[in-house]
mmCIF file of the N, C-alpha and C atoms, coordinates in Angstrom:
data_MODEL
# 
_entry.id   MODEL 
# 
loop_
_atom_site.group_PDB 
_atom_site.id 
_atom_site.type_symbol 
_atom_site.label_atom_id 
_atom_site.label_alt_id 
_atom_site.label_comp_id 
_atom_site.label_asym_id 
_atom_site.label_entity_id 
_atom_site.label_seq_id 
_atom_site.pdbx_PDB_ins_code 
_atom_site.Cartn_x 
_atom_site.Cartn_y 
_atom_site.Cartn_z 
_atom_site.occupancy 
_atom_site.B_iso_or_equiv 
_atom_site.pdbx_formal_charge 
_atom_site.auth_seq_id 
_atom_site.auth_comp_id 
_atom_site.auth_asym_id 
_atom_site.auth_atom_id 
_atom_site.pdbx_PDB_model_num 
ATOM 1   N N  . UNK A 1 1  ? 54.820 38.727 13.035 1.00 0.00 ? 1  UNK A N  1 
ATOM 2   C CA . UNK A 1 1  ? 54.202 39.583 14.036 1.00 0.00 ? 1  UNK A CA 1 
ATOM 3   C C  . UNK A 1 1  ? 54.619 39.089 15.415 1.00 0.00 ? 1  UNK A C  1 
ATOM 4   N N  . UNK A 1 2  ? 54.848 40.014 16.309 1.00 0.00 ? 2  UNK A N  1 
ATOM 5   C CA . UNK A 1 2  ? 55.222 39.678 17.677 1.00 0.00 ? 2  UNK A CA 1 
ATOM 6   C C  . UNK A 1 2  ? 54.016 39.877 18.591 1.00 0.00 ? 2  UNK A C  1 
ATOM 7   N N  . UNK A 1 3  ? 53.932 39.042 19.602 1.00 0.00 ? 3  UNK A N  1 
ATOM 8   C CA . UNK A 1 3  ? 52.820 39.088 20.553 1.00 0.00 ? 3  UNK A CA 1 
ATOM 9   C C  . UNK A 1 3  ? 52.622 40.491 21.127 1.00 0.00 ? 3  UNK A C  1 
ATOM 10  N N  . UNK A 1 4  ? 53.706 41.200 21.368 1.00 0.00 ? 4  UNK A N  1 
ATOM 11  C CA . UNK A 1 4  ? 53.611 42.544 21.955 1.00 0.00 ? 4  UNK A CA 1 
ATOM 12  C C  . UNK A 1 4  ? 52.943 43.551 21.017 1.00 0.00 ? 4  UNK A C  1 
ATOM 13  N N  . UNK A 1 5  ? 52.819 43.223 19.740 1.00 0.00 ? 5  UNK A N  1 
ATOM 14  C CA . UNK A 1 5  ? 52.184 44.115 18.772 1.00 0.00 ? 5  UNK A CA 1 
ATOM 15  C C  . UNK A 1 5  ? 50.664 43.957 18.736 1.00 0.00 ? 5  UNK A C  1 
ATOM 16  N N  . UNK A 1 6  ? 50.146 42.958 19.439 1.00 0.00 ? 6  UNK A N  1 
ATOM 17  C CA . UNK A 1 6  ? 48.713 42.679 19.399 1.00 0.00 ? 6  UNK A CA 1 
ATOM 18  C C  . UNK A 1 6  ? 48.038 43.353 20.589 1.00 0.00 ? 6  UNK A C  1 
ATOM 19  N N  . UNK A 1 7  ? 47.127 44.276 20.287 1.00 0.00 ? 7  UNK A N  1 
ATOM 20  C CA . UNK A 1 7  ? 46.399 44.963 21.355 1.00 0.00 ? 7  UNK A CA 1 
ATOM 21  C C  . UNK A 1 7  ? 44.910 44.610 21.348 1.00 0.00 ? 7  UNK A C  1 
ATOM 22  N N  . UNK A 1 8  ? 44.448 43.935 20.291 1.00 0.00 ? 8  UNK A N  1 
ATOM 23  C CA . UNK A 1 8  ? 43.045 43.524 20.195 1.00 0.00 ? 8  UNK A CA 1 
ATOM 24  C C  . UNK A 1 8  ? 42.992 42.205 19.438 1.00 0.00 ? 8  UNK A C  1 
ATOM 25  N N  . UNK A 1 9  ? 42.169 41.260 19.900 1.00 0.00 ? 9  UNK A N  1 
ATOM 26  C CA . UNK A 1 9  ? 42.094 39.954 19.233 1.00 0.00 ? 9  UNK A CA 1 
ATOM 27  C C  . UNK A 1 9  ? 41.748 40.022 17.747 1.00 0.00 ? 9  UNK A C  1 
ATOM 28  N N  . UNK A 1 10 ? 41.004 41.041 17.321 1.00 0.00 ? 10 UNK A N  1 
ATOM 29  C CA . UNK A 1 10 ? 40.646 41.136 15.910 1.00 0.00 ? 10 UNK A CA 1 
ATOM 30  C C  . UNK A 1 10 ? 41.866 41.358 15.016 1.00 0.00 ? 10 UNK A C  1 
ATOM 31  N N  . UNK A 1 11 ? 43.012 41.706 15.596 1.00 0.00 ? 11 UNK A N  1 
ATOM 32  C CA . UNK A 1 11 ? 44.236 41.844 14.813 1.00 0.00 ? 11 UNK A CA 1 
ATOM 33  C C  . UNK A 1 11 ? 44.733 40.492 14.300 1.00 0.00 ? 11 UNK A C  1 
ATOM 34  N N  . UNK A 1 12 ? 44.179 39.400 14.812 1.00 0.00 ? 12 UNK A N  1 
ATOM 35  C CA . UNK A 1 12 ? 44.556 38.071 14.334 1.00 0.00 ? 12 UNK A CA 1 
ATOM 36  C C  . UNK A 1 12 ? 43.905 37.753 12.996 1.00 0.00 ? 12 UNK A C  1 
ATOM 37  N N  . UNK A 1 13 ? 42.864 38.483 12.627 1.00 0.00 ? 13 UNK A N  1 
ATOM 38  C CA . UNK A 1 13 ? 42.166 38.247 11.360 1.00 0.00 ? 13 UNK A CA 1 
ATOM 39  C C  . UNK A 1 13 ? 43.143 38.450 10.209 1.00 0.00 ? 13 UNK A C  1 
ATOM 40  N N  . UNK A 1 14 ? 43.162 37.508 9.305  1.00 0.00 ? 14 UNK A N  1 
ATOM 41  C CA . UNK A 1 14 ? 43.993 37.641 8.113  1.00 0.00 ? 14 UNK A CA 1 
ATOM 42  C C  . UNK A 1 14 ? 45.428 37.178 8.273  1.00 0.00 ? 14 UNK A C  1 
ATOM 43  N N  . UNK A 1 15 ? 45.829 36.769 9.481  1.00 0.00 ? 15 UNK A N  1 
ATOM 44  C CA . UNK A 1 15 ? 47.192 36.271 9.647  1.00 0.00 ? 15 UNK A CA 1 
ATOM 45  C C  . UNK A 1 15 ? 47.319 34.894 9.006  1.00 0.00 ? 15 UNK A C  1 
ATOM 46  N N  . UNK A 1 16 ? 48.498 34.602 8.507  1.00 0.00 ? 16 UNK A N  1 
ATOM 47  C CA . UNK A 1 16 ? 48.750 33.297 7.896  1.00 0.00 ? 16 UNK A CA 1 
ATOM 48  C C  . UNK A 1 16 ? 48.889 32.234 8.983  1.00 0.00 ? 16 UNK A C  1 
ATOM 49  N N  . UNK A 1 17 ? 48.811 30.975 8.574  1.00 0.00 ? 17 UNK A N  1 
ATOM 50  C CA . UNK A 1 17 ? 49.011 29.868 9.515  1.00 0.00 ? 17 UNK A CA 1 
ATOM 51  C C  . UNK A 1 17 ? 50.385 29.990 10.165 1.00 0.00 ? 17 UNK A C  1 
ATOM 52  N N  . UNK A 1 18 ? 51.393 30.334 9.385  1.00 0.00 ? 18 UNK A N  1 
ATOM 53  C CA . UNK A 1 18 ? 52.749 30.488 9.933  1.00 0.00 ? 18 UNK A CA 1 
ATOM 54  C C  . UNK A 1 18 ? 52.780 31.576 11.011 1.00 0.00 ? 18 UNK A C  1 
ATOM 55  N N  . UNK A 1 19 ? 52.134 32.695 10.750 1.00 0.00 ? 19 UNK A N  1 
ATOM 56  C CA . UNK A 1 19 ? 52.099 33.782 11.733 1.00 0.00 ? 19 UNK A CA 1 
ATOM 57  C C  . UNK A 1 19 ? 51.349 33.353 12.992 1.00 0.00 ? 19 UNK A C  1 
ATOM 58  N N  . UNK A 1 20 ? 50.234 32.636 12.827 1.00 0.00 ? 20 UNK A N  1 
ATOM 59  C CA . UNK A 1 20 ? 49.479 32.158 13.987 1.00 0.00 ? 20 UNK A CA 1 
ATOM 60  C C  . UNK A 1 20 ? 50.288 31.146 14.794 1.00 0.00 ? 20 UNK A C  1 
ATOM 61  N N  . UNK A 1 21 ? 51.031 30.279 14.119 1.00 0.00 ? 21 UNK A N  1 
ATOM 62  C CA . UNK A 1 21 ? 51.892 29.321 14.822 1.00 0.00 ? 21 UNK A CA 1 
ATOM 63  C C  . UNK A 1 21 ? 52.956 30.052 15.632 1.00 0.00 ? 21 UNK A C  1 
ATOM 64  N N  . UNK A 1 22 ? 53.500 31.127 15.083 1.00 0.00 ? 22 UNK A N  1 
ATOM 65  C CA . UNK A 1 22 ? 54.510 31.910 15.797 1.00 0.00 ? 22 UNK A CA 1 
ATOM 66  C C  . UNK A 1 22 ? 53.892 32.601 17.015 1.00 0.00 ? 22 UNK A C  1 
ATOM 67  N N  . UNK A 1 23 ? 52.709 33.161 16.868 1.00 0.00 ? 23 UNK A N  1 
ATOM 68  C CA . UNK A 1 23 ? 52.016 33.779 18.003 1.00 0.00 ? 23 UNK A CA 1 
ATOM 69  C C  . UNK A 1 23 ? 51.741 32.723 19.070 1.00 0.00 ? 23 UNK A C  1 
ATOM 70  N N  . UNK A 1 24 ? 51.297 31.532 18.666 1.00 0.00 ? 24 UNK A N  1 
ATOM 71  C CA . UNK A 1 24 ? 51.041 30.442 19.617 1.00 0.00 ? 24 UNK A CA 1 
ATOM 72  C C  . UNK A 1 24 ? 52.318 30.074 20.362 1.00 0.00 ? 24 UNK A C  1 
ATOM 73  N N  . UNK A 1 25 ? 53.437 30.007 19.648 1.00 0.00 ? 25 UNK A N  1 
ATOM 74  C CA . UNK A 1 25 ? 54.717 29.695 20.294 1.00 0.00 ? 25 UNK A CA 1 
ATOM 75  C C  . UNK A 1 25 ? 55.062 30.752 21.345 1.00 0.00 ? 25 UNK A C  1 
ATOM 76  N N  . UNK A 1 26 ? 54.857 32.010 21.007 1.00 0.00 ? 26 UNK A N  1 
ATOM 77  C CA . UNK A 1 26 ? 55.159 33.097 21.934 1.00 0.00 ? 26 UNK A CA 1 
ATOM 78  C C  . UNK A 1 26 ? 54.249 33.053 23.161 1.00 0.00 ? 26 UNK A C  1 
ATOM 79  N N  . UNK A 1 27 ? 52.978 32.736 22.955 1.00 0.00 ? 27 UNK A N  1 
ATOM 80  C CA . UNK A 1 27 ? 52.041 32.632 24.078 1.00 0.00 ? 27 UNK A CA 1 
ATOM 81  C C  . UNK A 1 27 ? 52.454 31.498 25.006 1.00 0.00 ? 27 UNK A C  1 
ATOM 82  N N  . UNK A 1 28 ? 52.783 30.324 24.425 1.00 0.00 ? 28 UNK A N  1 
ATOM 83  C CA . UNK A 1 28 ? 53.208 29.183 25.252 1.00 0.00 ? 28 UNK A CA 1 
ATOM 84  C C  . UNK A 1 28 ? 54.479 29.510 26.028 1.00 0.00 ? 28 UNK A C  1 
ATOM 85  N N  . UNK A 1 29 ? 55.423 30.191 25.377 1.00 0.00 ? 29 UNK A N  1 
ATOM 86  C CA . UNK A 1 29 ? 56.664 30.586 26.039 1.00 0.00 ? 29 UNK A CA 1 
ATOM 87  C C  . UNK A 1 29 ? 56.380 31.515 27.220 1.00 0.00 ? 29 UNK A C  1 
ATOM 88  N N  . UNK A 1 30 ? 55.525 32.501 27.012 1.00 0.00 ? 30 UNK A N  1 
ATOM 89  C CA . UNK A 1 30 ? 55.158 33.442 28.084 1.00 0.00 ? 30 UNK A CA 1 
ATOM 90  C C  . UNK A 1 30 ? 54.453 32.711 29.219 1.00 0.00 ? 30 UNK A C  1 
ATOM 91  N N  . UNK A 1 31 ? 53.583 31.765 28.874 1.00 0.00 ? 31 UNK A N  1 
ATOM 92  C CA . UNK A 1 31 ? 52.871 30.980 29.886 1.00 0.00 ? 31 UNK A CA 1 
ATOM 93  C C  . UNK A 1 31 ? 53.860 30.161 30.719 1.00 0.00 ? 31 UNK A C  1 
ATOM 94  N N  . UNK A 1 32 ? 54.807 29.513 30.060 1.00 0.00 ? 32 UNK A N  1 
ATOM 95  C CA . UNK A 1 32 ? 55.825 28.732 30.771 1.00 0.00 ? 32 UNK A CA 1 
ATOM 96  C C  . UNK A 1 32 ? 56.626 29.612 31.727 1.00 0.00 ? 32 UNK A C  1 
ATOM 97  N N  . UNK A 1 33 ? 57.040 30.784 31.259 1.00 0.00 ? 33 UNK A N  1 
ATOM 98  C CA . UNK A 1 33 ? 57.799 31.715 32.102 1.00 0.00 ? 33 UNK A CA 1 
ATOM 99  C C  . UNK A 1 33 ? 56.978 32.151 33.311 1.00 0.00 ? 33 UNK A C  1 
ATOM 100 N N  . UNK A 1 34 ? 55.713 32.463 33.090 1.00 0.00 ? 34 UNK A N  1 
ATOM 101 C CA . UNK A 1 34 ? 54.843 32.937 34.169 1.00 0.00 ? 34 UNK A CA 1 
ATOM 102 C C  . UNK A 1 34 ? 54.611 31.854 35.209 1.00 0.00 ? 34 UNK A C  1 
ATOM 103 N N  . UNK A 1 35 ? 54.309 30.634 34.771 1.00 0.00 ? 35 UNK A N  1 
ATOM 104 C CA . UNK A 1 35 ? 54.067 29.537 35.711 1.00 0.00 ? 35 UNK A CA 1 
ATOM 105 C C  . UNK A 1 35 ? 55.347 29.182 36.460 1.00 0.00 ? 35 UNK A C  1 
ATOM 106 N N  . UNK A 1 36 ? 56.491 29.245 35.788 1.00 0.00 ? 36 UNK A N  1 
ATOM 107 C CA . UNK A 1 36 ? 57.761 28.953 36.450 1.00 0.00 ? 36 UNK A CA 1 
ATOM 108 C C  . UNK A 1 36 ? 58.054 29.968 37.549 1.00 0.00 ? 36 UNK A C  1 
ATOM 109 N N  . UNK A 1 37 ? 57.638 31.205 37.346 1.00 0.00 ? 37 UNK A N  1 
ATOM 110 C CA . UNK A 1 37 ? 57.887 32.267 38.317 1.00 0.00 ? 37 UNK A CA 1 
ATOM 111 C C  . UNK A 1 37 ? 56.847 32.288 39.428 1.00 0.00 ? 37 UNK A C  1 
ATOM 112 N N  . UNK A 1 38 ? 55.585 32.189 39.061 1.00 0.00 ? 38 UNK A N  1 
ATOM 113 C CA . UNK A 1 38 ? 54.490 32.390 40.009 1.00 0.00 ? 38 UNK A CA 1 
ATOM 114 C C  . UNK A 1 38 ? 53.847 31.112 40.513 1.00 0.00 ? 38 UNK A C  1 
ATOM 115 N N  . UNK A 1 39 ? 54.081 30.010 39.821 1.00 0.00 ? 39 UNK A N  1 
ATOM 116 C CA . UNK A 1 39 ? 53.408 28.765 40.159 1.00 0.00 ? 39 UNK A CA 1 
ATOM 117 C C  . UNK A 1 39 ? 52.071 28.685 39.451 1.00 0.00 ? 39 UNK A C  1 
ATOM 118 N N  . UNK A 1 40 ? 51.410 27.584 39.613 1.00 0.00 ? 40 UNK A N  1 
ATOM 119 C CA . UNK A 1 40 ? 50.108 27.395 38.981 1.00 0.00 ? 40 UNK A CA 1 
ATOM 120 C C  . UNK A 1 40 ? 50.085 26.144 38.143 1.00 0.00 ? 40 UNK A C  1 
ATOM 121 N N  . UNK A 1 41 ? 49.006 25.974 37.397 1.00 0.00 ? 41 UNK A N  1 
ATOM 122 C CA . UNK A 1 41 ? 48.810 24.784 36.575 1.00 0.00 ? 41 UNK A CA 1 
ATOM 123 C C  . UNK A 1 41 ? 49.259 25.072 35.146 1.00 0.00 ? 41 UNK A C  1 
ATOM 124 N N  . UNK A 1 42 ? 50.193 24.290 34.668 1.00 0.00 ? 42 UNK A N  1 
ATOM 125 C CA . UNK A 1 42 ? 50.773 24.513 33.352 1.00 0.00 ? 42 UNK A CA 1 
ATOM 126 C C  . UNK A 1 42 ? 49.910 23.954 32.219 1.00 0.00 ? 42 UNK A C  1 
ATOM 127 N N  . UNK A 1 43 ? 49.438 22.738 32.355 1.00 0.00 ? 43 UNK A N  1 
ATOM 128 C CA . UNK A 1 43 ? 48.783 22.018 31.267 1.00 0.00 ? 43 UNK A CA 1 
ATOM 129 C C  . UNK A 1 43 ? 47.576 22.683 30.646 1.00 0.00 ? 43 UNK A C  1 
ATOM 130 N N  . UNK A 1 44 ? 46.581 23.092 31.432 1.00 0.00 ? 44 UNK A N  1 
ATOM 131 C CA . UNK A 1 44 ? 45.366 23.655 30.822 1.00 0.00 ? 44 UNK A CA 1 
ATOM 132 C C  . UNK A 1 44 ? 45.639 24.886 29.961 1.00 0.00 ? 44 UNK A C  1 
ATOM 133 N N  . UNK A 1 45 ? 46.523 25.739 30.402 1.00 0.00 ? 45 UNK A N  1 
ATOM 134 C CA . UNK A 1 45 ? 46.837 26.941 29.624 1.00 0.00 ? 45 UNK A CA 1 
ATOM 135 C C  . UNK A 1 45 ? 47.505 26.619 28.307 1.00 0.00 ? 45 UNK A C  1 
ATOM 136 N N  . UNK A 1 46 ? 48.374 25.618 28.311 1.00 0.00 ? 46 UNK A N  1 
ATOM 137 C CA . UNK A 1 46 ? 49.041 25.228 27.070 1.00 0.00 ? 46 UNK A CA 1 
ATOM 138 C C  . UNK A 1 46 ? 48.066 24.567 26.110 1.00 0.00 ? 46 UNK A C  1 
ATOM 139 N N  . UNK A 1 47 ? 47.121 23.820 26.655 1.00 0.00 ? 47 UNK A N  1 
ATOM 140 C CA . UNK A 1 47 ? 46.192 23.075 25.824 1.00 0.00 ? 47 UNK A CA 1 
ATOM 141 C C  . UNK A 1 47 ? 45.159 23.915 25.106 1.00 0.00 ? 47 UNK A C  1 
ATOM 142 N N  . UNK A 1 48 ? 44.975 25.131 25.526 1.00 0.00 ? 48 UNK A N  1 
ATOM 143 C CA . UNK A 1 48 ? 43.908 25.956 24.954 1.00 0.00 ? 48 UNK A CA 1 
ATOM 144 C C  . UNK A 1 48 ? 44.443 27.058 24.025 1.00 0.00 ? 48 UNK A C  1 
ATOM 145 N N  . UNK A 1 49 ? 45.745 27.133 23.841 1.00 0.00 ? 49 UNK A N  1 
ATOM 146 C CA . UNK A 1 49 ? 46.336 28.207 23.034 1.00 0.00 ? 49 UNK A CA 1 
ATOM 147 C C  . UNK A 1 49 ? 45.803 28.197 21.603 1.00 0.00 ? 49 UNK A C  1 
ATOM 148 N N  . UNK A 1 50 ? 45.922 27.068 20.904 1.00 0.00 ? 50 UNK A N  1 
ATOM 149 C CA . UNK A 1 50 ? 45.488 27.007 19.511 1.00 0.00 ? 50 UNK A CA 1 
ATOM 150 C C  . UNK A 1 50 ? 43.977 27.197 19.382 1.00 0.00 ? 50 UNK A C  1 
ATOM 151 N N  . UNK A 1 51 ? 43.215 26.627 20.313 1.00 0.00 ? 51 UNK A N  1 
ATOM 152 C CA . UNK A 1 51 ? 41.764 26.799 20.304 1.00 0.00 ? 51 UNK A CA 1 
ATOM 153 C C  . UNK A 1 51 ? 41.405 28.283 20.400 1.00 0.00 ? 51 UNK A C  1 
ATOM 154 N N  . UNK A 1 52 ? 42.039 28.974 21.317 1.00 0.00 ? 52 UNK A N  1 
ATOM 155 C CA . UNK A 1 52 ? 41.765 30.396 21.517 1.00 0.00 ? 52 UNK A CA 1 
ATOM 156 C C  . UNK A 1 52 ? 42.139 31.210 20.287 1.00 0.00 ? 52 UNK A C  1 
ATOM 157 N N  . UNK A 1 53 ? 43.316 30.954 19.732 1.00 0.00 ? 53 UNK A N  1 
ATOM 158 C CA . UNK A 1 53 ? 43.726 31.690 18.537 1.00 0.00 ? 53 UNK A CA 1 
ATOM 159 C C  . UNK A 1 53 ? 42.759 31.442 17.381 1.00 0.00 ? 53 UNK A C  1 
ATOM 160 N N  . UNK A 1 54 ? 42.316 30.201 17.229 1.00 0.00 ? 54 UNK A N  1 
ATOM 161 C CA . UNK A 1 54 ? 41.361 29.883 16.169 1.00 0.00 ? 54 UNK A CA 1 
ATOM 162 C C  . UNK A 1 54 ? 40.044 30.618 16.335 1.00 0.00 ? 54 UNK A C  1 
ATOM 163 N N  . UNK A 1 55 ? 39.535 30.636 17.561 1.00 0.00 ? 55 UNK A N  1 
ATOM 164 C CA . UNK A 1 55 ? 38.292 31.368 17.830 1.00 0.00 ? 55 UNK A CA 1 
ATOM 165 C C  . UNK A 1 55 ? 38.469 32.858 17.586 1.00 0.00 ? 55 UNK A C  1 
ATOM 166 N N  . UNK A 1 56 ? 39.559 33.413 18.104 1.00 0.00 ? 56 UNK A N  1 
ATOM 167 C CA . UNK A 1 56 ? 39.771 34.848 17.997 1.00 0.00 ? 56 UNK A CA 1 
ATOM 168 C C  . UNK A 1 56 ? 40.045 35.280 16.566 1.00 0.00 ? 56 UNK A C  1 
ATOM 169 N N  . UNK A 1 57 ? 40.634 34.389 15.766 1.00 0.00 ? 57 UNK A N  1 
ATOM 170 C CA . UNK A 1 57 ? 40.866 34.736 14.370 1.00 0.00 ? 57 UNK A CA 1 
ATOM 171 C C  . UNK A 1 57 ? 39.565 34.699 13.575 1.00 0.00 ? 57 UNK A C  1 
ATOM 172 N N  . UNK A 1 58 ? 38.659 33.822 13.960 1.00 0.00 ? 58 UNK A N  1 
ATOM 173 C CA . UNK A 1 58 ? 37.425 33.603 13.213 1.00 0.00 ? 58 UNK A CA 1 
ATOM 174 C C  . UNK A 1 58 ? 36.305 34.557 13.622 1.00 0.00 ? 58 UNK A C  1 
ATOM 175 N N  . UNK A 1 59 ? 36.170 34.800 14.917 1.00 0.00 ? 59 UNK A N  1 
ATOM 176 C CA . UNK A 1 59 ? 35.063 35.612 15.425 1.00 0.00 ? 59 UNK A CA 1 
ATOM 177 C C  . UNK A 1 59 ? 35.382 37.100 15.376 1.00 0.00 ? 59 UNK A C  1 
ATOM 178 N N  . UNK A 1 60 ? 34.349 37.908 15.404 1.00 0.00 ? 60 UNK A N  1 
ATOM 179 C CA . UNK A 1 60 ? 34.480 39.355 15.555 1.00 0.00 ? 60 UNK A CA 1 
ATOM 180 C C  . UNK A 1 60 ? 34.159 39.659 17.011 1.00 0.00 ? 60 UNK A C  1 
ATOM 181 N N  . UNK A 1 61 ? 35.178 39.850 17.818 1.00 0.00 ? 61 UNK A N  1 
ATOM 182 C CA . UNK A 1 61 ? 34.964 39.969 19.258 1.00 0.00 ? 61 UNK A CA 1 
ATOM 183 C C  . UNK A 1 61 ? 34.387 41.314 19.685 1.00 0.00 ? 61 UNK A C  1 
ATOM 184 N N  . UNK A 1 62 ? 34.220 42.233 18.750 1.00 0.00 ? 62 UNK A N  1 
ATOM 185 C CA . UNK A 1 62 ? 33.454 43.437 19.066 1.00 0.00 ? 62 UNK A CA 1 
ATOM 186 C C  . UNK A 1 62 ? 31.960 43.121 19.050 1.00 0.00 ? 62 UNK A C  1 
ATOM 187 N N  . UNK A 1 63 ? 31.591 42.045 18.345 1.00 0.00 ? 63 UNK A N  1 
ATOM 188 C CA . UNK A 1 63 ? 30.193 41.647 18.216 1.00 0.00 ? 63 UNK A CA 1 
ATOM 189 C C  . UNK A 1 63 ? 29.915 40.303 18.881 1.00 0.00 ? 63 UNK A C  1 
ATOM 190 N N  . UNK A 1 64 ? 30.780 39.321 18.638 1.00 0.00 ? 64 UNK A N  1 
ATOM 191 C CA . UNK A 1 64 ? 30.595 37.968 19.168 1.00 0.00 ? 64 UNK A CA 1 
ATOM 192 C C  . UNK A 1 64 ? 31.150 37.874 20.584 1.00 0.00 ? 64 UNK A C  1 
ATOM 193 N N  . UNK A 1 65 ? 30.520 37.080 21.398 1.00 0.00 ? 65 UNK A N  1 
ATOM 194 C CA . UNK A 1 65 ? 30.955 36.907 22.784 1.00 0.00 ? 65 UNK A CA 1 
ATOM 195 C C  . UNK A 1 65 ? 31.442 35.480 22.997 1.00 0.00 ? 65 UNK A C  1 
ATOM 196 N N  . UNK A 1 66 ? 32.507 35.347 23.763 1.00 0.00 ? 66 UNK A N  1 
ATOM 197 C CA . UNK A 1 66 ? 33.060 34.042 24.125 1.00 0.00 ? 66 UNK A CA 1 
ATOM 198 C C  . UNK A 1 66 ? 32.989 33.928 25.638 1.00 0.00 ? 66 UNK A C  1 
ATOM 199 N N  . UNK A 1 67 ? 32.434 32.844 26.119 1.00 0.00 ? 67 UNK A N  1 
ATOM 200 C CA . UNK A 1 67 ? 32.358 32.598 27.561 1.00 0.00 ? 67 UNK A CA 1 
ATOM 201 C C  . UNK A 1 67 ? 33.190 31.364 27.861 1.00 0.00 ? 67 UNK A C  1 
ATOM 202 N N  . UNK A 1 68 ? 34.159 31.508 28.745 1.00 0.00 ? 68 UNK A N  1 
ATOM 203 C CA . UNK A 1 68 ? 35.015 30.394 29.149 1.00 0.00 ? 68 UNK A CA 1 
ATOM 204 C C  . UNK A 1 68 ? 34.529 29.863 30.487 1.00 0.00 ? 68 UNK A C  1 
ATOM 205 N N  . UNK A 1 69 ? 34.426 28.569 30.602 1.00 0.00 ? 69 UNK A N  1 
ATOM 206 C CA . UNK A 1 69 ? 34.036 27.916 31.850 1.00 0.00 ? 69 UNK A CA 1 
ATOM 207 C C  . UNK A 1 69 ? 35.244 27.157 32.370 1.00 0.00 ? 69 UNK A C  1 
ATOM 208 N N  . UNK A 1 70 ? 35.698 27.526 33.536 1.00 0.00 ? 70 UNK A N  1 
ATOM 209 C CA . UNK A 1 70 ? 36.879 26.868 34.102 1.00 0.00 ? 70 UNK A CA 1 
ATOM 210 C C  . UNK A 1 70 ? 36.508 25.894 35.210 1.00 0.00 ? 70 UNK A C  1 
ATOM 211 N N  . UNK A 1 71 ? 35.235 25.544 35.278 1.00 0.00 ? 71 UNK A N  1 
ATOM 212 C CA . UNK A 1 71 ? 34.783 24.608 36.299 1.00 0.00 ? 71 UNK A CA 1 
ATOM 213 C C  . UNK A 1 71 ? 35.280 23.199 36.035 1.00 0.00 ? 71 UNK A C  1 
ATOM 214 N N  . UNK A 1 72 ? 35.175 22.366 37.041 1.00 0.00 ? 72 UNK A N  1 
ATOM 215 C CA . UNK A 1 72 ? 35.635 20.980 36.951 1.00 0.00 ? 72 UNK A CA 1 
ATOM 216 C C  . UNK A 1 72 ? 34.444 20.045 37.127 1.00 0.00 ? 72 UNK A C  1 
ATOM 217 N N  . UNK A 1 73 ? 33.439 20.195 36.263 1.00 0.00 ? 73 UNK A N  1 
ATOM 218 C CA . UNK A 1 73 ? 32.226 19.409 36.394 1.00 0.00 ? 73 UNK A CA 1 
ATOM 219 C C  . UNK A 1 73 ? 32.447 17.933 36.086 1.00 0.00 ? 73 UNK A C  1 
ATOM 220 N N  . UNK A 1 74 ? 33.360 17.629 35.204 1.00 0.00 ? 74 UNK A N  1 
ATOM 221 C CA . UNK A 1 74 ? 33.584 16.230 34.824 1.00 0.00 ? 74 UNK A CA 1 
ATOM 222 C C  . UNK A 1 74 ? 34.263 15.548 35.963 1.00 0.00 ? 74 UNK A C  1 
# 
């Protein structure tokens, strides 16, 4: 599956580990391209790719809610 084919996170349900790894690779590649062009912080976005895919594959985002906190409290 290609990243461009995904229009809703629930489409990740049922994908194999290999397919999820490929989607993660594509997301990281897109992130690298975007940061190289526009600037910004590279590390945090790369570090959360697998976490996000795992949550989105497991949860039903039509029902379950995910709240991301980008604060720097620590």
